[in-house]
C-alpha positions in Angstrom: 11.0 -20.0 -33.0 11.5 -23.3 -31.1 9.9 -23.9 -27.8 11.7 -22.4 -24.8 12.6 -25.0 -22.0 14.9 -25.1 -19.0 17.5 -26.8 -21.2 17.8 -24.0 -23.8 16.7 -21.0 -21.8 20.0 -19.4 -21.2 21.1 -19.9 -24.8 17.9 -18.3 -25.9 18.2 -15.2 -23.7 21.9 -14.7 -24.3 22.5 -11.1 -25.3 19.1 -9.7 -24.3 19.2 -6.3 -22.7 16.7 -6.8 -19.9 16.4 -3.1 -19.1 14.6 -2.6 -22.4 12.3 -5.6 -22.0 8.6 -5.3 -20.7 8.3 -5.4 -16.9 6.4 -8.7 -16.9 9.2 -10.4 -18.8 11.9 -8.8 -16.6 10.1 -10.1 -13.5 10.0 -13.6 -15.1 13.7 -13.5 -15.7 14.3 -12.5 -12.1 12.1 -15.4 -11.0 14.2 -17.8 -13.0 17.4 -16.3 -11.5 15.9 -16.8 -8.0 15.5 -20.5 -8.6 19.3 -21.1 -8.4 20.9 -18.4 -6.2 23.9 -20.6 -5.7 24.9 -19.9 -9.4 24.6 -23.5 -10.6 21.7 -22.8 -13.0 20.6 -26.4 -12.5 16.8 -25.7 -12.1 16.6 -28.2 -9.2 13.7 -26.4 -7.6 11.8 -26.5 -10.9 11.5 -30.3 -10.6 10.3 -30.1 -6.9 7.3 -27.8 -7.1 4.4 -28.0 -9.6 3.4 -24.3 -8.9 7.0 -23.2 -9.8 6.8 -25.3 -12.9 3.5 -23.7 -13.9 4.9 -20.2 -13.4 8.1 -20.9 -15.3 6.2 -22.6 -18.2 3.8 -19.7 -18.5 6.8 -17.2 -18.6 8.5 -19.3 -21.2 5.4 -19.1 -23.4 5.0 -15.3 -23.0 8.8 -14.8 -23.7 8.6 -16.9 -26.9 5.6 -14.9 -28.1 7.4 -11.7 -27.5 10.7 -12.8 -29.2 8.8 -14.2 -32.2 7.2 -10.8 -33.0 8.9 -8.8 -35.8 10.9 -5.8 -34.6 9.0 -2.5 -34.8 10.9 0.4 -36.4 11.8 3.0 -33.7 10.3 6.4 -34.0 12.7 9.4 -34.3 13.2 11.2 -31.0 12.3 14.9 -31.1 14.6 17.1 -29.1 12.9 19.5 -26.8 13.4 23.2 -27.5 16.1 24.6 -25.2 14.6 26.6 -22.3 16.0 30.1 -21.5 18.1 30.1 -18.4 16.5 31.8 -15.3 18.2 35.0 -14.4 18.4 36.8 -11.1 18.4 40.5 -10.6 21.8 42.2 -10.5 23.2 42.2 -7.0 20.5 39.8 -5.7 21.5 36.3 -4.5 19.3 33.3 -4.6 18.3 32.2 -1.1 20.3 29.3 0.2 18.5 26.0 0.4 17.9 24.9 4.0 20.2 22.1 5.2 18.4 18.7 5.4 17.2 17.7 8.8 19.3 15.1 10.5 17.8 11.6 10.6 16.2 10.8 13.9 18.3 8.6 16.1 17.3 5.0 16.5 15.7 4.3 19.9 18.1 2.9 22.4 17.8 -0.8 23.0 16.7 -2.0 26.4 19.4 -3.2 28.9 20.1 -6.9 28.8 22.3 -9.3 30.6 24.6 -9.3 27.6 26.5 -6.1 26.6 24.4 -3.8 24.5 27.0 -3.5 21.9 26.8 -7.2 21.2 23.0 -7.2 20.6 21.1 -5.8 17.6 17.5 -5.1 18.5 15.0 -4.5 15.7 11.3 -4.3 15.0 11.6 -7.3 12.7 13.9 -10.3 12.7 15.6 -10.3 9.2 14.5 -13.2 7.1 18.0 -14.5 6.7 18.4 -14.8 10.5 15.0 -16.5 10.9 15.8 -19.1 8.3 19.3 -19.7 9.7 17.8 -20.2 13.2 15.2 -22.6 11.9 17.9 -24.5 10.0 20.0 -24.9 13.2 16.8 -26.2 15.0 16.7 -29.1 12.4 19.9 -30.6 13.8 19.5 -34.2 15.0 15.7 -34.0 14.6 13.8 -36.7 12.6 12.1 -34.9 9.7 9.8 -36.1 6.9 10.5 -35.4 3.3 7.4 -33.2 3.2 8.7 -31.1 6.1 12.0 -30.5 4.3 10.2 -29.6 1.1 8.0 -27.0 3.0 11.2 -25.5 4.4 12.7 -25.3 0.9 9.5 -23.6 -0.5 9.4 -21.1 2.4 13.0 -20.2 1.8 12.5 -19.9 -1.9 9.5 -17.7 -1.5 11.5 -15.3 0.6 14.2 -15.2 -2.0 11.8 -14.7 -4.9 10.1 -11.9 -3.0 13.5 -10.3 -2.5 13.2 -10.3 1.3 16.6 -12.2 1.1 18.9 -10.5 -1.4 22.2 -11.6 -3.0 23.8 -8.5 -1.4 23.0 -9.7 2.1 25.9 -10.4 4.4 24.3 -13.8 5.0 23.8 -14.6 1.2 26.5 -17.3 1.1 25.1 -18.9 4.3 21.6 -19.0 2.8 23.0 -20.5 -0.5 24.8 -23.3 1.5 21.7 -23.9 3.6 19.5 -24.1 0.5 21.9 -26.5 -1.2 22.0 -28.7 1.9 18.2 -28.8 2.1 17.8 -29.7 -1.6 20.5 -32.3 -1.5 18.9 -33.9 1.6 15.5 -33.9 0.0 16.8 -35.5 -3.2 18.6 -38.4 -1.3 16.3 -39.1 1.7 13.4 -41.6 1.7 10.2 -40.9 3.6 12.0 -39.5 6.7 15.5 -39.2 8.1 17.5 -37.7 11.0 18.8 -34.3 9.8 22.4 -33.8 10.8 24.5 -30.6 10.6 28.2 -30.5 11.3 29.2 -29.3 14.7 31.3 -26.5 13.2 28.4 -25.3 11.1 26.0 -25.2 14.1 28.5 -23.2 16.2 29.2 -20.9 13.3 25.5 -20.1 12.6 24.7 -19.8 16.3 27.5 -17.3 16.8 26.4 -15.3 13.7 22.7 -15.0 14.8 23.1 -14.7 18.6 23.1 -10.9 18.6 19.8 -10.5 16.6 16.7 -9.9 18.6 13.2 -8.5 18.2 12.0 -6.1 20.9 9.6 -8.0 23.2 7.5 -4.9 23.2 7.0 -5.1 19.5 5.9 -8.7 19.7 3.1 -7.7 22.1 2.2 -4.7 20.0 1.8 -7.0 17.0 -0.5 -9.3 19.0 -2.6 -6.3 20.1 -3.0 -5.2 16.5 -4.4 -8.5 15.6 -7.2 -8.1 18.2 -8.4 -4.6 17.1 -11.9 -4.5 15.7 -12.6 -8.2 16.1 -15.5 -9.4 18.3 -15.1 -12.2 20.9 -11.5 -11.3 21.9 -12.0 -10.6 25.6 -10.2 -13.8 26.7 -7.3 -13.2 24.4 -7.1 -9.5 25.4 -7.0 -10.5 29.1 -4.2 -13.0 28.4 -2.2 -10.3 26.5 -2.5 -7.9 29.5 -1.3 -10.6 31.8 1.8 -11.3 29.6 2.7 -7.6 29.3 2.3 -7.0 33.1 4.5 -10.0 33.8 7.2 -8.7 31.4 7.1 -5.3 33.1 7.3 -6.7 36.6 10.2 -9.1 36.0 12.2 -6.5 34.1 12.1 -8.1 30.6 10.6 -4.8 29.5 11.7 -1.6 31.2 10.9 2.1 30.9 14.0 2.4 28.7 12.3 0.3 26.0 11.5 2.5 23.0 7.9 1.3 22.9 7.1 1.5 26.6 4.5 4.3 26.0 2.8 2.3 23.4 2.5 -0.7 25.8 0.9 1.7 28.3 -1.7 2.6 25.7 -2.3 -1.1 25.0 -2.9 -1.9 28.7 -5.3 1.1 29.0 -7.3 0.0 25.9 -7.3 -3.7 26.9 -8.3 -2.8 30.5 -11.3 -0.6 29.4 -12.4 -3.3 26.9 -12.3 -6.2 29.3 -14.1 -4.3 32.1 -16.9 -2.9 29.8 -19.4 -5.7 29.4 -21.2 -4.0 26.5 -18.0 -3.5 24.5 -17.9 -6.0 21.6 -14.4 -5.2 20.3 -11.3 -3.1 20.9 -11.5 0.2 19.1 -8.6 2.8 18.8 -8.3 6.1 17.0 -7.0 6.2 13.4 -3.9 8.2 14.7 -3.1 5.4 17.2 -3.6 2.8 14.5 -1.3 4.6 12.1 1.3 4.8 14.9 1.1 1.0 15.4 1.3 0.3 11.7 4.4 2.5 11.5 6.1 0.4 14.1 4.9 -3.0 12.9 4.9 -2.5 9.1 6.1 -5.7 7.5 6.7 -7.4 10.9 6.3 -11.1 10.8 6.9 -12.7 14.2 5.3 -16.1 13.7 8.6 -17.9 12.8 8.9 -19.9 9.6 6.5 -22.6 10.7 5.2 -20.9 13.9 5.7 -23.9 16.2 6.7 -21.8 19.2 4.4 -19.1 20.6 6.1 -15.7 21.0 3.6 -14.8 23.7 4.9 -17.3 26.3 2.6 -20.1 25.3 3.8 -23.6 24.3 2.7 -23.3 20.7 -0.2 -25.7 21.0 -2.7 -23.3 19.4 -2.0 -24.7 16.0 -5.1 -24.1 13.9 -3.1 -23.4 10.8 -2.4 -26.6 8.9 0.8 -25.2 7.5 2.1 -24.8 11.0 1.0 -28.2 12.3 3.4 -31.1 12.7 2.7 -33.9 10.3 3.4 -36.8 12.7 2.2 -36.7 16.3 1.5 -39.0 19.2 -2.2 -39.5 19.6 -2.1 -38.4 23.2 -0.4 -35.1 22.2 -2.8 -34.6 19.3 -6.0 -34.9 21.3 -4.7 -32.1 23.5 -4.2 -29.6 20.7 -6.3 -26.5 20.7 -7.9 -25.8 17.4 -9.1 -22.2 17.0 -12.6 -21.9 15.4 -14.3 -18.7 14.4 -17.4 -19.3 16.5 -20.1 -19.3 13.8 -23.7 -18.9 15.0 -27.2 -19.1 13.6 -27.9 -20.1 10.0 -24.2 -20.1 9.1 -23.4 -22.6 11.9 -26.2 -24.8 10.7 -25.2 -24.5 7.1 -21.4 -24.7 7.2 -20.4 -25.7 10.8 -17.7 -23.9 12.8 -14.6 -23.6 10.6 -11.1 -22.5 11.6 -9.7 -19.1 10.8 -8.0 -20.1 7.6 -10.7 -22.1 5.8 -11.2 -22.3 2.0 -14.5 -22.7 0.3 -15.8 -23.0 -3.3 -19.2 -22.0 -4.5 -20.6 -23.1 -7.9 -24.0 -22.9 -9.6 -25.7 -21.9 -12.8 -26.2 -18.1 -13.6 -29.1 -16.4 -11.9 -29.5 -19.1 -9.3 -28.3 -16.9 -6.4 -24.7 -17.9 -5.7 -23.5 -14.2 -5.6 -26.4 -13.3 -3.3 -25.4 -16.1 -1.0 -21.7 -15.0 -1.0 -22.6 -11.4 -0.4 -24.8 -12.4 2.5 -21.9 -14.6 3.9 -19.4 -11.7 3.4 -21.6 -9.4 5.4 -21.9 -11.9 8.3 -18.1 -12.3 8.4 -17.6 -8.5 8.3 -20.1 -7.9 11.2 -18.7 -10.7 13.4 -15.3 -12.0 12.5 -13.0 -9.5 10.8 -12.2 -7.6 7.6 -13.5 -8.9 4.3 -12.6 -8.2 0.7 -15.2 -9.0 -2.0 -13.6 -9.1 -5.5 -16.6 -8.6 -7.8 -15.0 -9.3 -11.2 -18.3 -10.9 -12.4 -20.4 -7.8 -12.0 -17.7 -5.1 -11.3 -18.6 -2.1 -9.1 -21.9 -1.3 -10.8 -25.6 -1.0 -9.9 -26.2 -4.7 -9.8 -23.7 -5.2 -7.0 -25.0 -2.1 -5.2 -28.5 -3.5 -5.3 -27.4 -6.9 -3.8 -25.5 -5.1 -1.0 -28.7 -3.2 -0.2 -31.0 -6.1 -0.6 -29.0 -8.2 1.9 -28.3 -5.1 4.1 -24.7 -6.1 4.5 -22.8 -2.8 4.0 -20.3 -2.5 6.8 -17.0 -0.7 7.6 -15.2 -4.1 7.6 -16.5 -5.0 4.1 -14.5 -3.7 1.1 -15.5 -4.3 -2.5 -13.2 -4.3 -5.5 -13.3 -5.1 -9.2 -9.8 -6.6 -9.2 -7.7 -8.6 -6.7 -5.2 -6.1 -5.1 -1.6 -7.0 -4.7 -1.6 -6.4 -1.0 -4.0 -8.7 0.9 -2.5 -7.9 4.4 -5.5 -5.8 5.6 -8.1 -8.6 5.1 -9.0 -11.8 6.9 -11.5 -13.1 4.4 -11.2 -12.8 0.6 -14.0 -13.6 -1.9 -13.2 -14.1 -5.6 -16.4 -13.8 -7.7 -15.7 -15.4 -10.1 -12.5 -17.4 -10.5 -13.3 -17.8 -14.2 -13.7 -14.1 -14.9 -10.4 -13.4 -13.1 -8.7 -16.0 -15.3 -7.3 -18.1 -12.5 -6.4 -21.7 -12.7 -6.6 -24.2 -9.8 -2.7 -23.9 -9.6 -3.1 -20.1 -9.3 -5.6 -20.6 -6.4 -3.3 -23.1 -4.6 -0.5 -20.6 -5.0 -2.6 -17.8 -3.6 -3.5 -19.9 -0.6 0.1 -20.9 0.0 1.2 -17.2 0.0 -1.5 -16.3 2.5 -1.8 -19.3 4.8 -3.6 -17.5 7.6 -6.4 -16.0 5.5 -9.7 -17.5 4.5 -10.8 -17.7 0.8 -14.1 -18.2 -0.9 -13.8 -19.1 -4.6 -16.9 -18.7 -6.8 -17.0 -20.7 -10.0 -19.3 -20.4 -13.1 -20.9 -23.6 -14.3 -21.9 -25.1 -17.6 -25.5 -25.7 -18.7 -25.2 -29.1 -17.2 -24.4 -27.6 -13.8 -20.7 -28.7 -13.8 -18.4 -25.9 -12.6 -15.8 -24.7 -15.1 -12.4 -25.7 -13.8 -10.6 -28.8 -12.7 -12.9 -31.1 -10.8 -10.0 -32.1 -8.6 -10.1 -28.6 -7.0 -13.1 -29.7 -4.9 -10.7 -31.9 -2.9 -8.4 -29.0 -2.1 -11.0 -26.9 -0.2 -12.7 -27.4 3.2 -16.2 -26.3 2.2 -18.0 -27.1 -1.1 -21.3 -25.2 -1.7 -23.5 -26.0 -4.7 -26.5 -23.9 -5.9 -28.3 -26.7 -7.9 -31.5 -24.8 -8.3 -32.7 -21.2 -8.0 -32.6 -19.9 -4.4 -31.4 -23.2 -2.8 -27.9 -24.2 -1.7 -26.4 -27.4 -0.4 -23.1 -27.7 1.5 -20.7 -30.6 2.0 -17.5 -29.9 3.9 -15.2 -30.9 6.7 -17.0 -28.9 9.4 -20.6 -30.0 8.6 -22.1 -32.6 6.3 -25.3 -32.0 4.4 -26.2 -28.4 5.3 -28.8 -26.7 3.2 -30.0 -23.0 2.9 -32.8 -21.0 1.3 -30.8 -18.1 -0.2 -33.5 -15.5 -0.7 -35.3 -15.9 2.7 
């Protein structure tokens, strides 16, 4: 069978019953369909993104392998023996099934200056609305080619993950916006003034004017991000100040459906800030479950997160994906860059990184790279957030248990796993030990980082007998921290936060 390409794909799959195909191939076909939601089937996005190209090419290879296999004869289906019908005693009726409970009414929206009927309050701004609002904000702004491509990628990711569906009432608007962005990208030079017709701007503003997220939900989301993390007293005090201000000026009233939850937040934050010995905010599992029920799937950061939802001016831009690419130097020196606040040997070894750093660790077998990583994971769990350690190299066996005990790092914030789970939302730091055993390519790792821009990753690589790590050498340039274990028990570090750090692993 000839090689499958974007040129012959649709001729190749003509007549395939996708319902009978393996799940992996069905997902691949849906991925392809998502690349051209406007129905043109022109694969424009394939040529714009190397990660998309790699994904599509891998799918084409798997599909060709599957279609090249000889058809297997189907086994005869055995009919199940008929079951005797259940009988009831003469004169006795079956009890009637209870009527289903009526669905709980949606909480009433808070009173606003506009008529309540004209406003749709929700716990989460629909992705279509967020992208339309962001598109309007481009009007008459000077944008670089890179910024437009980031917008296209973010929009495409939402479509591929089916957070924007073809059945949406805004589907045709999203298709037009995507086409305009792609056309602009293909014709612009390094930068250009993005212009949208006046009619389109007015149309989209009118369509999205009535969609709002509860202000209370925004503050609950911020509170959730403080729970269990040390060193949050300043941020907790700021949150209490914003909530009290919103309550006093009437932006949040007692009619707000989540007013009681905000009272709980103020109580917890007040106790935390007044207690000098308290290291972090702690709440009961029941209260946490209640918050998760309200906030599940909520994303309030905006597409690029350039405006703070908490009343700030958006200058706390530690995330490179959120940061403007061209700035005046006077503005740039006033930016606030969040760092994690490393202390002790990890500050000396690595420096003080931001909250979304990436690191790679490589060394020969038995030199101690896993010991170092487990020690580092324990430090992060005790001081900076929730950690996932994916131990594909050793799996969940006695060897891993001994290392956890030897380093004394077992902690409620540290989770170990033999595989990378599909949902990384609960974790702040993810260790992959090792990348080679997991079968990931540098493109896979870059895609993983792109899908989780606010999380930190530590990638562990195997090396050859010559001490060269297995994988593309260019990947070293894509991370913030490079740690080598060149000899047993000794590590060196070269990175953006500290140059030339060293560590004795087994001390």
